Structures are given as C-alpha cells and as structure tokens.
C-alpha positions as CSV (number, residue, x, y, z in Angstrom):
1,M,-9.2,12.6,-19.2
2,S,-11.8,10.3,-17.6
3,T,-10.5,7.0,-16.2
4,R,-11.6,4.0,-14.1
5,P,-8.4,2.9,-12.4
6,S,-7.9,-0.1,-10.2
7,L,-9.9,0.6,-7.1
8,E,-9.2,-1.6,-4.1
9,I,-10.9,-1.9,-0.7
10,A,-8.6,-1.0,2.1
11,V,-11.2,-1.3,4.8
12,R,-14.7,-2.6,4.2
13,A,-16.9,-0.5,6.4
14,S,-20.3,1.1,6.6
15,A,-19.2,4.6,7.8
16,V,-22.1,7.0,8.0
17,L,-19.9,9.9,7.1
18,G,-16.3,8.7,6.4
19,E,-13.9,11.7,6.1
20,G,-10.5,13.1,6.5
21,P,-7.9,10.5,5.4
22,T,-4.4,11.4,6.6
23,W,-1.2,9.5,6.2
24,D,0.7,9.3,9.5
25,A,4.3,9.0,8.3
26,A,5.7,8.3,11.8
27,A,3.4,5.4,12.4
28,Q,3.1,4.3,8.7
29,R,-0.7,4.2,9.0
30,L,-3.8,5.9,7.5
31,I,-6.0,7.9,9.9
32,W,-9.6,8.6,9.0
33,V,-12.9,9.4,10.8
34,D,-16.5,8.6,10.8
35,I,-17.9,12.0,11.8
36,L,-21.4,11.1,12.8
37,S,-20.5,7.8,14.5
38,S,-17.9,9.7,16.6
39,R,-15.0,7.3,15.7
40,V,-11.4,7.7,14.7
41,H,-10.1,4.8,12.6
42,T,-6.5,3.8,11.8
43,Y,-5.3,1.3,9.1
44,D,-1.8,-0.1,8.6
45,P,-1.6,-1.3,5.0
46,A,1.6,-3.3,5.6
47,T,0.0,-5.5,8.3
48,G,-3.7,-4.9,7.9
49,R,-4.0,-3.9,11.5
50,R,-6.9,-1.6,12.3
51,T,-7.9,0.4,15.4
52,T,-10.9,2.3,16.4
53,L,-11.1,5.1,18.9
54,G,-14.5,6.3,20.1
55,T,-14.8,10.1,20.9
56,E,-17.3,11.7,23.2
57,Q,-18.5,14.1,20.4
58,H,-18.8,14.1,16.7
59,V,-15.3,14.3,15.2
60,G,-14.7,16.2,12.0
61,A,-11.0,15.4,11.6
62,A,-8.1,13.7,13.4
63,K,-4.4,14.5,12.6
64,P,-1.1,13.2,14.1
65,R,0.8,15.2,16.7
66,A,4.5,15.7,16.6
67,G,5.0,14.2,20.0
68,G,2.6,11.3,19.4
69,G,-1.1,11.0,19.7
70,L,-3.8,12.9,17.9
71,V,-5.4,16.4,17.6
72,V,-9.1,16.2,16.9
73,N,-11.7,18.7,15.6
74,L,-14.7,18.0,17.7
75,R,-18.2,19.4,18.1
76,D,-17.2,21.8,20.8
77,G,-13.6,22.6,19.9
78,I,-10.1,21.2,19.5
79,G,-9.0,18.3,21.7
80,V,-5.7,16.3,22.0
81,Y,-5.0,12.7,22.7
82,G,-1.6,11.9,24.1
83,A,0.5,8.9,23.1
84,D,-0.9,7.1,26.2
85,G,-4.5,7.7,25.1
86,G,-5.3,10.4,27.6
87,F,-7.6,13.3,26.4
88,D,-7.5,17.0,27.1
89,W,-9.2,20.0,25.6
90,L,-6.8,22.3,23.8
91,L,-9.5,24.9,22.9
92,R,-13.1,24.5,23.9
93,E,-15.8,26.8,22.4
94,A,-19.2,25.2,22.3
95,V,-21.7,26.9,19.9
96,P,-25.2,25.4,19.8
97,G,-26.0,23.8,16.5
98,R,-22.4,23.8,15.2
99,R,-19.7,21.2,14.9
100,G,-16.1,20.8,13.7
101,N,-15.6,19.6,10.2
102,D,-12.5,19.2,8.0
103,A,-9.0,20.3,9.2
104,A,-5.4,20.2,8.0
105,V,-2.0,20.8,9.4
106,A,0.0,23.7,7.8
107,P,3.7,23.5,7.0
108,D,4.4,25.5,10.1
109,G,2.7,22.9,12.3
110,S,-0.5,24.9,13.0
111,L,-3.9,23.3,12.6
112,W,-6.4,25.0,10.3
113,A,-9.8,23.8,11.4
114,G,-13.2,24.4,10.0
115,T,-16.7,24.4,11.5
116,M,-20.3,24.2,10.1
117,R,-23.8,24.2,11.3
118,Y,-25.6,20.9,11.5
119,D,-28.4,22.4,9.4
120,E,-25.8,23.8,6.9
121,G,-27.1,27.3,7.5
122,A,-25.4,29.8,5.2
123,G,-22.5,31.6,6.9
124,G,-22.8,29.6,10.1
125,G,-19.3,28.2,10.0
126,T,-15.8,29.4,10.3
127,L,-12.2,28.6,9.4
128,S,-9.6,29.2,12.1
129,R,-5.8,28.7,12.7
130,I,-5.0,26.9,15.9
131,G,-1.5,27.4,17.2
132,S,0.4,24.7,19.1
133,D,-0.5,26.5,22.4
134,G,-4.2,26.4,21.6
135,S,-4.4,30.0,20.5
136,R,-7.1,30.6,17.9
137,T,-7.1,33.1,15.1
138,E,-10.4,33.2,13.2
139,F,-9.5,33.6,9.5
140,L,-12.9,33.3,7.8
141,P,-15.9,34.1,10.0
142,A,-18.8,33.3,7.7
143,V,-18.5,30.1,5.7
144,T,-21.2,27.5,5.2
145,V,-19.6,24.1,4.9
146,S,-15.9,24.5,5.6
147,N,-14.1,21.6,3.9
148,G,-10.9,20.8,2.0
149,I,-7.6,22.6,3.0
150,G,-4.1,22.0,1.5
151,W,-0.8,23.7,0.6
152,S,1.3,23.8,-2.5
153,P,4.6,21.9,-2.4
154,D,6.6,25.1,-1.7
155,G,4.0,26.3,0.9
156,R,3.4,29.5,-0.9
157,L,-0.3,28.7,-1.7
158,M,-3.2,27.5,0.4
159,Y,-6.2,25.9,-1.1
160,Y,-9.6,25.9,0.5
161,I,-13.2,24.8,-0.2
162,D,-16.5,26.1,1.1
163,T,-18.6,23.4,-0.5
164,P,-21.8,25.2,-1.5
165,T,-19.8,27.7,-3.5
166,R,-18.7,24.9,-5.9
167,R,-15.3,26.5,-5.9
168,I,-11.8,25.6,-4.9
169,D,-10.2,28.9,-3.8
170,V,-6.5,29.7,-3.4
171,F,-4.7,32.1,-1.1
172,D,-1.1,33.5,-1.0
173,V,1.1,32.5,1.9
174,P,4.3,34.7,2.5
175,D,7.5,32.9,1.9
176,A,9.2,34.4,4.9
177,P,6.6,34.7,7.7
178,D,7.5,36.3,11.0
179,V,8.1,33.2,13.1
180,A,7.7,35.3,16.2
181,D,4.1,36.2,15.3
182,P,1.8,33.9,17.4
183,D,-0.9,34.2,14.7
184,G,1.5,32.8,12.1
185,P,1.9,33.9,8.5
186,V,-0.8,36.2,7.1
187,V,-2.7,34.4,4.3
188,S,-4.3,36.7,1.8
189,G,-5.4,37.3,-1.8
190,R,-8.3,34.9,-1.9
191,R,-9.4,34.1,-5.5
192,P,-11.0,31.2,-7.4
193,F,-8.7,28.4,-8.5
194,A,-11.2,26.1,-10.1
195,E,-15.0,25.7,-10.2
196,V,-17.1,22.6,-10.4
197,E,-19.9,23.0,-12.8
198,E,-23.5,22.4,-11.8
199,G,-24.5,18.8,-12.1
200,A,-21.1,17.4,-11.5
201,G,-21.4,17.2,-7.7
202,F,-19.9,19.4,-4.9
203,P,-16.2,19.8,-4.0
204,D,-15.5,18.2,-0.6
205,G,-12.1,17.2,0.7
206,L,-8.8,17.8,-1.2
207,C,-5.1,17.0,-1.2
208,V,-2.1,18.3,-3.2
209,D,0.4,16.1,-5.0
210,A,4.1,16.6,-5.6
211,D,3.5,18.3,-8.9
212,G,1.3,20.9,-7.2
213,A,-1.9,19.5,-8.7
214,V,-5.0,19.5,-6.5
215,W,-7.1,16.4,-6.2
216,V,-10.7,16.9,-5.1
217,A,-13.5,14.5,-4.0
218,L,-16.9,15.4,-5.5
219,W,-19.8,14.8,-3.1
220,D,-22.7,13.5,-5.1
221,G,-20.4,13.5,-8.1
222,A,-19.1,9.9,-8.0
223,A,-15.7,11.1,-8.9
224,I,-12.3,12.4,-7.9
225,R,-10.9,15.2,-10.0
226,R,-7.3,16.4,-10.5
227,Y,-6.6,20.0,-11.3
228,A,-3.3,21.1,-12.7
229,P,-1.4,23.9,-10.9
230,D,-2.9,26.4,-13.3
231,G,-6.4,25.3,-12.4
232,T,-7.0,23.3,-15.6
233,L,-9.0,20.1,-15.1
234,D,-6.7,17.3,-16.4
235,R,-8.1,14.1,-14.9
236,V,-11.4,12.6,-13.7
237,V,-11.4,9.3,-11.8
238,E,-14.9,7.8,-12.0
239,L,-16.1,5.9,-8.9
240,P,-18.8,3.3,-8.3
241,F,-20.3,5.2,-5.4
242,R,-22.0,8.6,-5.3
243,R,-20.5,10.2,-2.2
244,P,-16.7,10.2,-2.0
245,T,-15.8,12.7,0.7
246,A,-12.0,13.2,0.8
247,C,-8.7,11.9,-0.5
248,A,-5.1,11.6,0.6
249,F,-1.8,10.1,-0.6
250,G,-0.4,7.4,1.6
251,G,1.7,4.2,1.7
252,A,5.5,4.0,2.3
253,D,6.3,5.9,-0.9
254,L,3.1,8.1,-0.9
255,T,1.9,6.9,-4.3
256,D,-1.4,5.3,-3.2
257,L,-4.5,7.5,-3.2
258,Y,-6.9,6.8,-0.3
259,L,-10.5,7.8,-0.5
260,T,-13.2,8.0,2.2
261,S,-16.9,7.8,1.5
262,A,-20.3,8.2,3.0
263,R,-23.7,6.5,3.3
264,V,-25.5,9.3,5.0
265,G,-28.8,10.2,3.3
266,L,-28.7,7.3,0.9
267,G,-30.7,4.8,2.8
268,A,-31.3,1.4,1.1
269,S,-30.0,2.8,-2.2
270,A,-26.4,3.0,-0.8
271,P,-24.1,0.9,-3.0
272,P,-22.0,-1.8,-1.3
273,L,-18.8,0.3,-1.2
274,A,-20.4,3.4,0.3
275,G,-18.8,4.0,3.7
276,S,-15.7,2.1,3.0
277,L,-12.1,3.2,2.9
278,L,-10.8,2.7,-0.7
279,V,-7.4,3.0,-2.3
280,I,-6.1,3.5,-5.9
281,P,-2.6,2.1,-5.9
282,G,0.2,4.0,-7.8
283,V,-2.0,6.8,-9.1
284,G,0.5,9.6,-8.4
285,Q,3.1,11.0,-6.0
286,G,2.0,12.6,-2.8
287,L,3.6,15.0,-0.4
288,A,4.6,14.2,3.2
289,Q,2.2,15.8,5.6
290,P,3.4,17.6,8.7
291,A,2.2,16.7,12.2
292,F,0.5,19.2,14.5
293,G,3.0,21.0,16.7
294,G,0.9,21.0,19.9
C-alpha cells in the first residue's frame, strides 16, 4: 500500500504556502498559487515556460475561465482576470480577519469557493457557490479551514474537506438539476467518506481520478493518500517533505500527478523541496477539469 514513486521537480521554488494546482487544458499548463506571497504561477511542462502574476491580496485559488483569463479567490472576495490581464471584482465581500482559501470549478461551470479566518478560528469560514454572474449562495456557513473540493466522474458526488475535522466528506448531487435555477443543483446528504487517523497529518487539498478514487494531500503527514470509491484506503505515497498541500492530475494525457507544498511555519528546518511544485509521472489517470463559466 505504501510506495515511494519517482518524484520529480517541476518548478523548484520556495513558496511560503503553495496551493491549488489545476491543469488548464486549453492552455496546456499547470496553474498554482502561493497564497501568502500573493502570486499566481503557471508552468508549461512541454516547454518549461513559467509565468508569475502578482495579486493585490492573498490569493487562495486560481482557476481558468471559459473565455480566457482566470478567476481568483482573494482575501476580500472573487475576482476575474481577462485574457488581456485586466482585473475586475466579480464579488467583493470583505470580512476582517478572513481570507479566501481553496476553490474548485463544478461540472456546471460554477465556482465553489471556501474561506477561513487567518487565526483559524472555529466556524469562522464558509463554503459558497459562485455563479457565472457573480451570484453567491452560501452553502456551509460555519466551517473552520475550508479546503479540498472535487466531484466524481459522473458528477453525482461532491467531496469536501474542512481540515480540522480530519474527514473527507461526501455529498449527493442530483443527476438532473434544474438548469434554470440560478443557485444551481441542490447538494445534500453530507456524510463521512473517509477519516484520517490522529498522527497521520491533516487532509488538505484533493482531486478525483478517472476511477472515482479520491487523492488527498496530508498536511504535516508527508504523504498523499488514495481512497477507493468506497472510502477504503488503497495507496499511500510517501513524500520527502512534511507539508504537501494539494494535488491535481495534469499533462497532455492527464496521467501526471502534480503536488504543491509549503514552507510556512517550518523555519530553518524546512527540507530543500518544501515550497516547490513536484510531479509524479504516470501515477494514474485524471479527469479533465471544467473552466469557470464567468
């Protein structure tokens, strides 16, 4: 069950809090963020080309938009960058002491965006659905560290992590939502999917593969775990750094698993790879990710 596969450095970096890897299929590049450095990075594995975009606020996540550009989950709300680099607020709602954290695009093109308090105060965060027009529906009003979000291959299940619970939860998504409903499909039936035992780290970012298995990065656990569709732990990938933060499949055939990592809180004890973007080639088969419809 436990393996040490070939781990390669995609981008050697010293990100304070690297997060949110996302494969941009249209541009054939990997997007990731350094939250506390307020930077959005891209990496093209075919050419090695890299770009960096500085944001005016801490940026929890960045995802591609259907018409080009990016949607970003910032400290004070949701912003969009156009294909020309111009910025606009889509939804601005500043709450003192709170910032945006992980986010993901649903099969219907909506953005599910989480927030958390800087001091990680219990119940100080939220999980909301953001429509393409900037409308917001608050789905979970009292989470602590809103993190990984993903959907099963058929779109019928949504997975979610509130990190301090040590759980990966799962919700039901209707197979025939009312497309005229501006709030989108009603997600319900929250229940535990898998639980990370004490001492093994805390679940952070996640992704779902083509088999419906859920891959989860374990903060302070120096590992990535794969849970089968029934919630059974079936693989542990050991890592040479303590704080992996999130994972995503990428590459032309979606078979390479990209991992972000963090140096925050480690000081001089941070290992050399902490803060870099890593990749495990050929580890599985990922799913194509939709772009934000706004």
